[in-house]
N, C-alpha and C positions, 0 to 999 in steps of 0.2 A: 473512370478516373478524371480528375481535373487538375490542371496545372495553374498555380497561382504564383505570379512573379512579384517579388517584393524587394525593396532596398532597406535592409534592417537598420542601418544607422541613419537613414534619411527620414522622410516625412511619413511614410506609410504606416509604420508601426507606432512611432512616437506620438502621432496625432490621432490615432484611431480611437473612436468612442465605442467601447464594447459593452454589451450587456453581460455582466458577470454570470457565468454558469453556476447553477446551484443556489442562486440567491432569490429569495422571494420576500418582498417587503423589508429589505435590509437585514434579514436574518438568514443564516445559512439553512438551506432546506435539508437538514439532517433529521433523522429520527429523534423525536423528543425523548428525554430521559424516561426510562421505564417502559420503552416500546421494544417489543420483540422484533428482531430482524431475521428474515428467512432467506434461503437461497433463491436465486432468480433464474429466469430462463436464459438460454444461450442468446448472446447479442453481439453483433459486430458494429462498433461505433464508427463515426467518421474518424479517419486516422491518416497521418502522414506516412505514406508508403515509401517515399523516396525524395531525393532532391537532385537538382542539377546545379553544378558549380560552373562559373565562368572565369577562367584564369585571367582573361583580359580585363575583367571588372570584378575584383574580389568582394565588392559590396553588394553584388547581385546574386540572388538565388532563384531557382525555379523549384517550387514545392509541388510534389505529386501527391494529391490528396484523394483518398478513397471516400466517397460519400456515405458508405456504410449501409446497414440494413434500412435505415430511415430514408435513404436516398434524398438527402436534403438538397434543396434548390434555392436559388435566388438569395434574398437577404439572410435567410437562416443559414445557408451554406457559407456565406461570407463571414458571418459572425463566428461560426464554428471554426472556420479556417484561420481567422485571426487569432483565436484562442490557441489553436494548435501551434501556430507559428510563434506566438509568445512563449509557449512551452519550450520550443526549440531554442529561442534566444536566451531564455533564462537558464536552460541547461548549458548553453555555450559559455555564459559569463560566470556561472557558479563553479568554484573550485571543487574538484572531486571529493575532497575530504569534508566538504560542507553540504553534501547531498544526502541529508537524512532528516527525518522527523521523529518525534518521540513524545507520545502522550502517555504519561505515567503519573499517578497520584503522588509519587514519591520524588519526582524530579521537576518541580515547577519552574526551575531556572534553566532547564535544558529541553525546551520544547522544539525549537528549530533555529538554525543559524540566522543571524540578523538579516543578511542580504537576501537569502532565499525566502525569509519570512514575510517580506513585503511584496512578493511577486504572486501572480495568479497560480503559477506552478506550485509554489510552496503552500499557498492556501489550500489548493485542491489535494495536495499530498496529505496535509493534515486531516482534511475531511475524509479521505479514504482510510486513513489510520483510525479515525473515529468509527467508521463503518466496520473495519476489521475487528475492533474491540467488541463492538455490539453484536456482530455476527458470531464471534467465538463464544461469547457468553450465552447467546440464544441457542446455539447448537447443543448446549448442555441441558436444556430444558427437559426434565424427566418425563413429561407427558407426550413428547414427540418421539418418533421411532428411533432417530439417531441418539437423542439424549437418553432414552430408556436403555439402549444398548450400552451406552457409555457407563451409566450408573450400575447396571447389572454386572458389568465386567469389573467395575471398581469394587463392588461388594463381594463378588466371587473371589477376587484376588485377595482381598482383606481377610476373608474367612479362611482361605487356604494358608495364608502366612501367619495370621495372628489368632485364628480361631474365633474371631468375632467380626461383625460388620460395623461395630460402634467405634469408628476411628474418625478423626478430623480430616476433612477433604478440602484442600486449598483450590478454589475455583479461579483464583487470579493467576493467569498464565500469560506471560508476554509472548506474543506471536510475532514473528518477523516475516516480512516479504522481501526477498532478495533476488537480484538478477541471477538467472540460471543459465540461459542460453540466448545468444544473439548472433545471427548469421547475416552478414551484409554482402551484397553482390554489387560489383562495379561493372559498368558497361557504357562505353562511348560518352564519358563525361557525366554519367548519371549513377547514382547510388541508390540501391533499393534494400529495404529490410526484408529478409527472407524469413527464416524460422526465428521465433523468439519465445521464451518461456520464463515465467517467474516461479520461484520456489518459495514455499511456505515452510517455516521452521520455528520450533520453540527457541526462545532466546538462549536457553542453556545449551542447545545443540549448536547454534551458530557460534557462540563464544567458545565452546569446546572444540569445534572444528578449527577456528582461528588459532586457538592455543596449541592444538595438536600439530598444526602446520608449522608453527614457530618452533616447537620442540623438535619436530622431525628434522627441520633444517639445521638445528643445532646438535642433532644426534643424541637427544635426551630420551630417556625411557619414561613413559607415563603409564599410570594405572587407570583401569576403568573403575567406575563407582559401583557399589552394591545396588543392583536393580530392585532389591526387595525392601528398601526403605520406603516409607509412605509416599514421599514426594516423587521418588524415582518411578515407582510402579504406576502412579497417577500419570506422570509424564509419558510413560510407555503406552498407556491406553489412549491418551490424547493423540499421540503420534499415529496409532493404529486406526482409531475411529474417527477423529475429528479433522486432523491435518489433511488427509486426502480430499475430504469434502470441501474444505476451505481452499485448497490449492486449485481444485477444479473450478470453483466459483471465481477465484482471482483471474484465472486464465480464459474463462469462457463466459461467465455470467454478466448480466446487465449491471449488477451492483458495483462491480469494479471495472466497468468499461472505461471510466475516466482514467484509471491507473494504467490501463493498456495504451491509451492515447499518450499519456505521459512517457511511458516506457519507450514507445517508438521514437518520440522526439528526443529522448535521452540517447538512444542508440545512435541516431544520426548525428547528434551533437558530439558524441564521443568519437565517432568516425572522423568528423571534421577536425577535432582536436588532435587526433593521432596523425592525420595526413596533411593538414594545412596549417600547422602551428606557426610556420614562418610567414604566412600570408599577412597582408596588411590588417585584415580583420583579426587574425590570430594575435598580432602584436598589440593591438589597441583595445581589444574587447574580451578576448578569451580568458577565463579564470580570474577576472578582475572585479567581479561584483558590480558591474556598471548596469544598474537596473532602471535608470531613468528612461521613461517611455514604456517600460513593461511593469512598472510598479503599480500597486493598488492605491486608491484614494484612502481606504480605511486601513491605516497602519496598525490598528489594534485587533485586527481580525484573528491573529493567532491566539490572543488572550481570550477572545470570545469563544473560540472553539474549545480551548482548554477548560474554560469555566463550565461550558456545557458538558464536557467529558467528565469533569469532577462530579457534577451533579448526577450524571448517569451512573458513575461508579458507586456513588453513595446510595442511590435509590435502588439500583439493580434492574436488570431486564425482567427478573422474576424474584419474588420473595414470598414464600408461603410454606406452610407445614402440610406434609402429606403423610398419610398413614400407610406404611409399607408392611407387607407380610415378610417376616424373616423365616426362611425355610429351615435354618439351623435350629432356632429356638422355638419354632412353631408359634410365634407370637406376632401380634400386630405392633409395630414400632412407629411412633410418630417421629418424623425426620423433618428438619428445617432445611429448605433448599433456597439458596441465594447465589446469584451470580451478577456481578456488576460490570464486567468488562475490563 
């Protein structure tokens, strides 16, 4: 572990010259449209494990940073540390209800809140959402083991319910990553992130959960949907086959290491908001979208990511015709497979 001390409102962060992570030649180093994305090996990135607060100097922090599997040293460690600290500061100044990103071909005016969208934190959250979309689409590829299981179960369910496998299958499914667990320990002026876990859900499940909680609070009765409609049984199979694999990747894999870095910084910023709201920093900086010093030079980066996502959505990570054997009809059936994320 290393401890990095920094004065967030002073010179250290505001004047730091960072090499933006994930940028090569001015273009985000994301998979180009039409590229398959596969699961990655287990990886522990550099991460803020905890922080020290100083009541006598509310503008001073001590950040406890784990150098991760790569065991970064020297200048590389300094650059990565400053990125993580900028994440913390962005999380501190961003209001809770503005902490979201949304890549959707149908919501071009609702990509990311303006304040978050000009920070490194917001940019990297969008990049991780892009990867989430491409991974989800790639896992449905029928030539791979997981994708083959997915489609076999889709066709088996369709045959059982409708007596045919010739049904339309919607491969556009919005997948959400939401906080699930965060345990924080306090000891002698220091705060440490203990357990933490991110949950992966279909959008319909997340919205249903929110709606059910509201109705339960009001004492209302709600009905469950018919699981045998095409969209519902497809969603059921996605939950059973794909979601566990995505959730494991999000919490352990190298592909979403950046998201876990962000989550730790968010957890510590949330602790600070809950416990030190009346401090000087809490009064002048917290939840106020004061991003000067942690903002990006490229204010159009969110649009660039969105444009690349739209192209990937249109092209698809795969688009081909495969001849499948239908065991019910004993015939070879040509099927078109397409998934765009």
